[in-house]
Residue, then its C-alpha position, 0 to 999 in steps of 0.5 A: m284932301t283938296k288939291a289946288g294946282d300942284k298943292k295937296f292941302r290936309v286938315k288933321v284933327t288932333k286928339d284934344g288939340p288943334y286943327i292942323v293945316t298943311g300944304g301951304v294953304p293961304l289964310a286970311q281973315g273973314i270980315v262979316t257985314l251985319g244986316s239991319d236985323q244985326e244978322p250976318e249978311r255977307w263975309e268979305k275977305g279981310p287982311g291975309y296971313p303970311e303963307q306957311a307950310s303948316y298951321a295949328l289952328c285953335r278948335r276950343g276958342a280959348s287961344q290968346n292968339k285967335s285963330f292960331c293955337d297957343g297951347t291953352h287947351v292943355a292948360i284948361g284941359f280940353k278934351s274932344d268927343r271926336 
């Protein structure tokens, strides 16, 4: 748990499902800039998302609404080892 000001941020890893992020964590897209060798050189903060009390974030990578969970993990039978 991280505390910023008077907010308590939490990330819960659900069994065979998404990360549940709570506490009004501000989310923004990250934009990677590639160097001349086509390797990541630096990250810049991109457009933000409206702040919510909680988010369900995809951890399988199959969501059609990345980075948010859309339930695809159920349809594809995602199982986590951790």
